[in-house]
C-alpha positions as CSV (number, residue, x, y, z in Angstrom):
1,M,-69.5,36.4,59.4
2,Y,-67.2,33.7,61.9
3,L,-66.2,34.1,65.6
4,V,-63.4,32.9,66.7
5,F,-62.4,32.3,71.1
6,I,-58.5,31.7,71.1
7,I,-57.1,30.1,74.3
8,G,-54.2,29.8,76.3
9,T,-51.3,31.8,77.2
10,T,-46.9,31.3,76.0
11,Y,-45.3,29.8,79.5
12,R,-44.1,32.9,81.7
13,I,-41.4,32.2,85.3
14,A,-43.4,31.8,88.1
15,E,-41.0,33.6,90.8
16,Q,-41.6,30.7,93.0
17,D,-39.4,28.9,90.7
18,R,-36.3,31.2,89.7
19,R,-33.6,30.7,92.3
20,D,-30.6,28.4,90.8
21,H,-31.9,29.7,87.0
22,V,-29.3,32.0,84.6
23,Q,-30.7,35.3,83.9
24,A,-28.8,35.1,80.3
25,V,-31.0,31.8,79.8
26,E,-33.7,32.6,81.0
27,R,-34.3,36.0,79.0
28,A,-33.5,34.5,75.4
29,L,-36.2,32.1,76.7
30,I,-38.5,34.6,77.2
31,V,-37.8,36.4,73.8
32,L,-38.1,33.8,72.4
33,R,-41.4,33.0,74.1
34,T,-43.0,36.2,72.9
35,L,-42.3,35.9,69.6
36,A,-43.7,32.8,69.3
37,E,-46.9,34.5,71.0
38,G,-48.6,36.4,68.2
39,G,-47.2,34.4,65.7
40,E,-46.7,37.6,63.8
41,P,-43.1,39.3,63.1
42,L,-42.2,41.9,66.0
43,R,-39.8,44.6,65.7
44,L,-37.0,45.2,67.9
45,A,-38.8,48.0,70.2
46,E,-41.7,45.6,69.7
47,V,-39.8,42.9,71.3
48,Q,-38.5,45.2,73.6
49,R,-41.9,46.2,74.8
50,K,-43.3,43.4,75.5
51,T,-40.9,41.3,77.7
52,G,-39.9,44.9,79.7
53,L,-36.6,44.0,79.0
54,Q,-34.1,47.0,78.4
55,K,-33.5,47.7,74.3
56,T,-30.0,46.2,74.6
57,V,-30.2,43.4,76.0
58,V,-32.9,42.7,73.9
59,F,-30.3,43.4,70.8
60,R,-27.8,41.0,71.9
61,L,-30.2,38.4,72.3
62,L,-31.9,38.5,69.6
63,K,-28.5,38.7,67.5
64,T,-27.1,35.6,69.3
65,L,-30.9,33.3,68.6
66,V,-29.9,34.8,64.9
67,A,-27.0,33.2,64.7
68,S,-28.1,30.0,65.8
69,R,-31.1,30.2,63.5
70,F,-33.6,29.5,66.7
71,V,-34.9,33.6,65.1
72,E,-35.2,34.8,61.6
73,Q,-34.7,38.7,60.8
74,E,-36.5,39.4,57.6
75,V,-34.1,41.7,55.3
76,E,-37.2,43.5,54.2
77,T,-38.6,44.7,57.4
78,G,-35.9,44.2,60.2
79,R,-39.2,42.7,61.8
80,F,-37.4,39.0,63.9
81,H,-40.1,35.4,64.6
82,V,-39.2,32.6,65.1
83,G,-36.7,30.7,63.1
84,I,-36.0,26.9,61.5
85,G,-33.9,26.3,64.2
86,A,-36.7,25.7,67.3
87,F,-38.6,23.5,65.2
88,E,-35.7,21.8,64.9
89,V,-34.9,21.4,68.5
90,A,-39.5,21.3,69.1
91,Q,-39.0,17.9,66.8
92,A,-37.3,16.1,69.6
93,Y,-39.9,16.6,72.4
94,P,-41.2,13.0,73.2
95,R,-45.1,13.4,72.7
96,G,-44.2,14.9,69.3
97,S,-44.7,12.2,67.0
98,S,-46.8,8.6,67.6
99,L,-48.9,10.0,71.2
100,I,-50.1,13.2,68.9
101,G,-50.4,11.3,65.6
102,L,-52.9,8.7,67.2
103,T,-54.5,10.6,69.0
104,R,-55.0,14.0,65.9
105,R,-57.5,10.9,64.0
106,H,-59.8,10.2,66.4
107,L,-60.1,14.0,67.7
108,R,-61.3,14.3,63.8
109,A,-64.1,11.8,64.6
110,L,-65.4,12.9,67.9
111,V,-65.8,16.9,66.4
112,E,-67.2,15.6,62.6
113,G,-70.0,17.6,62.0
114,S,-69.6,19.9,64.7
115,P,-68.8,23.1,65.5
116,H,-66.5,21.8,68.7
117,T,-62.9,21.5,69.4
118,A,-61.0,18.8,70.4
119,Y,-57.5,19.1,71.3
120,V,-54.9,16.9,73.7
121,A,-53.1,18.3,76.6
122,T,-50.3,17.3,78.6
123,L,-49.6,18.7,82.6
124,D,-46.0,21.0,83.4
125,G,-46.3,21.7,86.9
126,F,-50.0,23.5,87.7
127,E,-50.7,24.4,83.4
128,I,-51.7,22.2,81.1
129,V,-50.1,22.6,77.5
130,Y,-51.8,21.9,74.5
131,L,-50.1,19.0,72.1
132,A,-52.7,19.5,68.8
133,S,-55.9,20.7,68.1
134,V,-59.0,19.7,65.8
135,E,-61.3,22.4,64.9
136,G,-64.9,21.8,63.9
137,T,-67.0,23.2,61.5
138,G,-69.1,26.3,62.1
139,P,-69.4,30.2,62.1
140,L,-68.1,30.0,66.2
141,R,-65.3,27.5,67.0
142,V,-62.4,27.9,69.9
143,H,-59.0,28.4,68.1
144,V,-56.3,26.2,70.8
145,N,-53.0,27.1,69.5
146,P,-50.4,23.6,70.4
147,G,-47.6,25.4,72.9
148,A,-49.6,27.7,74.8
149,R,-50.9,27.4,78.2
150,N,-53.6,27.2,80.8
151,P,-54.0,26.7,84.2
152,A,-54.9,23.5,85.0
153,Y,-57.3,24.2,87.9
154,A,-59.0,26.3,85.4
155,T,-59.3,24.0,82.3
156,A,-61.4,20.2,82.3
157,V,-58.1,18.9,81.0
158,G,-56.3,20.0,84.1
159,K,-58.4,18.7,86.4
160,V,-58.5,15.3,84.4
161,L,-55.1,14.7,85.0
162,L,-54.2,16.5,88.6
163,A,-56.8,14.0,89.8
164,E,-53.9,11.4,88.8
165,L,-51.8,13.4,91.6
166,G,-52.6,12.7,95.7
167,D,-53.9,15.7,97.1
168,A,-51.0,16.3,99.1
169,E,-49.0,16.9,96.0
170,I,-52.0,18.8,94.1
171,A,-52.4,21.1,97.8
172,E,-48.3,21.8,97.7
173,R,-48.9,22.9,93.7
174,A,-51.9,25.3,94.6
175,E,-50.1,26.8,97.5
176,R,-47.0,27.3,95.2
177,F,-48.5,28.7,92.2
178,G,-51.7,30.3,93.9
179,L,-55.1,29.6,92.1
180,A,-55.9,33.3,90.3
181,Q,-59.9,34.0,89.3
182,L,-60.1,34.1,86.2
183,T,-63.9,34.5,85.8
184,R,-66.9,34.5,88.0
185,T,-66.8,30.3,88.2
186,T,-62.9,30.1,88.2
187,I,-62.2,27.5,91.2
188,T,-60.1,29.7,93.6
189,S,-59.0,27.9,96.8
190,A,-56.9,24.4,97.7
191,T,-59.8,22.6,99.0
192,E,-62.6,23.4,97.0
193,L,-60.4,21.5,94.1
194,L,-59.6,19.1,95.9
195,G,-63.3,18.6,95.7
196,H,-63.7,18.4,92.3
197,V,-60.5,16.5,91.5
198,Q,-62.1,13.8,93.9
199,Q,-65.5,13.9,92.1
200,V,-63.3,13.1,88.8
201,R,-62.1,10.5,89.9
202,E,-65.3,9.2,90.7
203,Q,-66.9,9.9,87.1
204,G,-64.1,9.4,85.2
205,Y,-64.4,12.6,83.3
206,A,-63.6,16.2,84.1
207,L,-65.8,19.3,83.0
208,N,-65.4,23.0,82.9
209,S,-68.2,26.2,82.9
210,E,-67.1,29.0,82.2
211,E,-64.0,28.8,84.5
212,A,-61.2,30.1,82.6
213,Y,-62.7,32.0,79.8
214,P,-66.6,33.2,79.7
215,G,-68.9,31.6,77.1
216,I,-66.7,28.6,76.6
217,G,-67.2,25.2,78.3
218,A,-65.6,22.1,78.2
219,I,-65.3,18.0,78.7
220,A,-62.0,16.2,79.2
221,A,-61.0,12.1,79.7
222,V,-57.5,11.8,80.6
223,I,-56.2,9.3,78.5
224,R,-53.5,6.1,79.6
225,D,-50.8,4.2,77.7
226,S,-49.4,0.4,77.9
227,S,-48.8,0.5,81.8
228,G,-52.1,2.4,82.5
229,K,-50.7,5.3,83.0
230,A,-51.9,8.3,82.2
231,S,-50.0,9.9,79.0
232,A,-52.5,12.6,78.4
233,G,-55.7,14.1,78.4
234,I,-58.5,15.1,75.5
235,T,-60.9,17.4,75.9
236,L,-63.8,18.6,73.9
237,S,-64.0,22.5,74.2
238,Y,-67.4,24.0,72.9
239,A,-69.1,27.3,72.8
240,T,-72.0,27.6,75.6
241,S,-74.1,29.3,73.2
242,L,-73.8,26.3,71.1
243,L,-74.3,23.2,73.4
244,G,-77.2,23.0,75.6
245,P,-77.6,21.0,79.2
246,E,-79.8,18.3,77.1
247,E,-76.1,17.3,74.5
248,L,-74.3,17.1,77.8
249,P,-74.6,13.7,78.7
250,G,-74.5,12.4,74.8
251,W,-71.0,14.2,74.1
252,I,-69.7,13.3,77.5
253,E,-70.1,9.9,76.6
254,R,-68.6,10.2,73.6
255,T,-65.5,12.1,74.3
256,T,-65.0,9.4,77.9
257,A,-65.5,6.8,75.1
258,T,-63.2,8.1,72.2
259,A,-60.3,8.5,75.7
260,H,-61.1,4.4,76.1
261,Q,-60.3,4.1,72.5
262,I,-57.3,6.5,72.0
263,S,-56.1,4.4,75.6
264,A,-57.0,0.6,73.8
265,A,-55.1,2.1,71.0
266,L,-51.7,3.0,72.9
267,G,-52.1,-0.1,74.8
268,T,-51.0,-1.8,71.8
269,L,-47.3,0.1,71.2
270,S,-44.4,-0.1,73.7
271,A,-43.3,2.9,76.0
272,D,-41.2,3.2,73.2
273,E,-43.2,3.5,70.2
274,V,-45.2,5.9,72.2
275,F,-43.1,8.5,73.1
276,V,-40.1,8.3,70.1
277,A,-39.4,11.6,69.2
């Protein structure tokens, strides 16, 4: 029997960010992300229910997205799923090539022979976006879908990336987006978050103790490009029942060493090579 924890959500536009948005474009993106979230084809009524949009609006949006190949409709079932057009556009994302390919090789080595999961993520506003992941082996694992998101303040990798910002910027984002409590150990105030971030700066890594999901812990460290700028962060994520306190220092050392190795490899590449699509 296998038990897999699936973490992350798809993007939802915050109310504070809706100013100057084109409603039709925003709604089309909501529909597209809804189809991407579950991974399974959906009927028109299911898309309407999940998005909360009017059925006639969803119908017109899907018809437009199908015409542009961003969505495909199955002939046999009439269900809709993400289309090849979306895949083609995704390939132009700058971090989709050298950075992910180079990082994935090191992440495999990090989790080899363990039941843990390693992934690379980047910061977007007050959320982290998962770019790629590598799972270890075992009946109890953490599964991360590339493209999924989580609040930065509730994740180890989010905290190491927030640590690259100034305190005023972190406080402003906390005020603008809020710090919702996800578990009993979630950071819920800007003051507490700034204290955590300062500790991250001093020790060079971040920990997550079931702050986003019960039963899930994590260790994260930043990776830097040739200019010294933080390109992204890597995380070792684990089921807390499988990693005891006595093992934590060893995994912190391995995770930070892996981050240094990736940074050293990125240091041999130019910015164009790292971010070429």
